[in-house]
Each structure stands twice: as structure tokens, then as C-alpha cells.
N, C-alpha and C positions, 0 to 999 in steps of 0.2 A: 178222278174227283168223286167225292161221296156226298150225296144229298140225303140228309136224314128224313125220317117220315114225318116229323113234326114241323109245324110252321116256323118254330124257333130255330130248328136246325137248318131248314132251307134258307131262311133269312140270313142266318149267321154265315152259312157257306157262300151265298151269293155276295154278301158284303166283303168277305175275305177274298173271294176271287176277283172282284172288281178292284179292290185295293192292290192286290198282287200284280195284276196285269197293267194297271194304270201306272204304278210306280216303276214297273219294269220298263215299259215303253218310254215313260217320261225320262228315265235315267239315260236311255240311249240317246234321245234327242238333246238332253241337256249336256251330255258329254261331248256330242258333236258340236254343239253351240260353243262350248268352252274352247274347242279346238279351232274355231273359226268358221264352222259351217252353219249358215243361217237357214238351211232348207227346212228343218223341222219347225222352227219358229214361224217361218213364213207360211207353213201349212197349218198352223194353229195347233201343233202337237205338243207344245211346251205348256201343258195344262193338266190340272188334276181332275178335269171333267172326264169320267170314264167313257162317256158316249163318244168322245173324240178318238178313243183308242179301240173301240169294239169293232170287230169284223162280224157282219151279220151271219155268215155261214159258220165261222168259227164259234160264235156264241151259241148258235143252234146245235152244233156238234157237242158242245159242253153239256147241254141239257139232254141230248139224246144218247150220246155215246160215252159221256164222262170225261172226254178230252176235247180240247179245241185250241184256238189260237186267237191272238189279237191282231189288229191291223198294224203291219210293220211301219216303223217310223222312217220317213224318207231321209236318207243320208247321202251326201255327196262328198267323198274324200278329197276331191280336187280342191276344195276350199280349206282343207286342213292346213294349219300352220305346222311346219316341221315335217317329219317323216309320215307319209300317208299310210304306210303299212302298219306302223306302230299305232297311229291314230285310229285306224279301223279296228285293231285289236282292243284298244282301250274302250272304244265305243261299244263293241260287242260284249266286252266283259262287264260294262257298267250295269246292264240289266240284271244278270244273275247275281252280281255282287250286291246290288241294292236289295234283291229278294232275301239274300242271306242276312243282311243287316236288319231288315224289317222283321225277319223271323226271330233274330236274337233279341230285338227290342220287345217284341210280343211275348217271348219266353220270359224275359226279365220282369215284365209287368205281371205276367201270370204267377210267377214265383213270389214276387214281392207282395202280391195281393192274396197270397195263400190259395190260389186257384179260383177265387171268386165263385165258390160253390153256391153261394146264396143268390147269385145273379145268373140264371141259366143262359140267357142270351150272351152275356159277356164271356162266360165260361166257354161256351161253344165257339164263339167268334175267335177268341184268342187261340184256342186249340187248333181250329182250322187255319188260322192265320200263320201259326208256327209251321204246321205240317205242309200246307200248300206252298208257302214261299220257299221252303227248303227243297221240296220236290220239283217245283218249277225251275229253281236255279240249277239243280242237277240235270234235269231233263234238257234244259236249253244248252247245256255244255256238251251234249252229244255232238260229235263232229260230223254231222250230216246236214247239208242245206235243207231247209232254210234256217236251221237253228244257229244260235250264236257260236256254238263250239266250232262250226265249220270255218268261220272267218278267223277265229282265234288260231286254229290249227294252220290255216293258210298263211298266217303271219310268220310262222316258224319255217315254212317251206321256201325253197328258191322261187323267185318270181314266176318263171315259166312253169314250174311244177304246180305252184299255187293256182295259176290261171287255168291250167288244164284240169286240175282237181275241181275247182269251183264251177267251171263251165260244163264239165261232164256231169258232175253230181247234181247240179241245179236242174238238169233235165229229168232226172229220175229220183232225186233225193226225197221228194215228198212222198212218192209212191213207196219207195223203200222204207221210209220212216213209218208210214201207215201200216205196212206189212209187219214191221217189228212190233208195233203197238198192239195190233190185232192178234198177233201170235204170242203176246205177253213176253217177248224176248227182252224188251227194254227193262222189264221188272227184275231180271236177273242181276243187273248191275246197278240200276237206279235205287232199288230198295236198300241194298247193303251200304251204299255210299251215303244216301240220305239219312238212314238210321245211324250211321257213324257220326254224321254231323250233329244230329239231334242228341246223341249220347254225349258228344263233346260239349255242346251247349249246356246240357244238364249238369255235367261234371264241373264246368266253370262256375255256373250259378250256384251250385251246391257249396262250393268253396266261398263264394261271396256272401251268401245268405245263411 
């Protein structure tokens, strides 16, 4: 994550971050709720209030290290209607998919408004909103716990294999993920994929406008 030197850039970045993580976590909770799980709603997580989704340590890491995390939405697949494995995959996919949709909407507004060059805050907010949401979506699809991609991958594996994968990786997944981030290894595949998505959005919007 990038914080500009000006107050306008900092405010635009913070607002874009709060919007991205709030909608990401809300999407997880709402998807689970639609499948019959009331856990997130009972915990007060079906809300647009960003404070409800902020993790204190994760928020501090965003400011210090440029990466962080939100408070995970509580989900209980035992309450799902239908297949629990499929339900968990859908709930996990809901967050990244929402971020991609938000990025596309922000990109559309940006292009339709000809970049809003005369309004610095709006210009920077939309820019950050586009980039942060796409990168957040791609990052969360990495198949390493506690990221969403691990639960999506587990859904394609046989039950016993998936259980061993998740229980084993959940013990060391966070440390492994931090090592990949600090060594900039995640950048090797996140950047090309995210930039490819941004290019595709730009191509589509160029055809429309």
C-alpha cells in the first residue's frame, strides 16, 4: 500500500483502504448469511461501519509496513443450506469478487468523469480505489491460510486431503505468507495478474466510452 506525502493523498488512500476492506469482509458475511449462516449478523459484522471490520494490529501494520489485514468475519458452515464445501468456497470467493466489482465501478466512474483532474481528492481516491481493490482481490486468492484462496483450493481437493492441507497450513501459513511478502516473492505473480486485470478493465471501458 502507498501513502502519498500530501494530506490529500493520505486521506484518499485511507478512505480507499477502509472501503476495500469493509466491502470485502461484508461480502463474506453476507454470502454466509444468504446460505443460512447467521453468525456474522449476530456478531454485528453485516455493516458498512469500517470500525467493526478493523483489526488493531492489522491496521497498525498497514501504517508501518504497508500491508495488513482486517478482522476475519466469523462463519459457521454447519449452518449452510446445501453442500457445505461449495458454500465455503462461495463465501471465500465473495470477498475478492466484490473487490474486483468495486474496482471496475471505480474505473468506470474515473473514465466517465474524464479522470476528475480538476478535483485532486476524487482523482486520487478513484485511482487508489481501482488499484487497491484489484491488488487486494488477487492477494487474497493466494492459496495460503488465512487467505481466501486456501479455502477455495480446499474445495477442489478430496475431503481428507483438504482437511490435512488446512490444518497443517493454518499452523504455519501466516509465517510463510509474511516471509513471502517481506522477500517480495508475492510481487512476482501478484503484479502481473493484477496489471492484467487492470489492462482488461481499461480495454473494456475504452470500447464503451
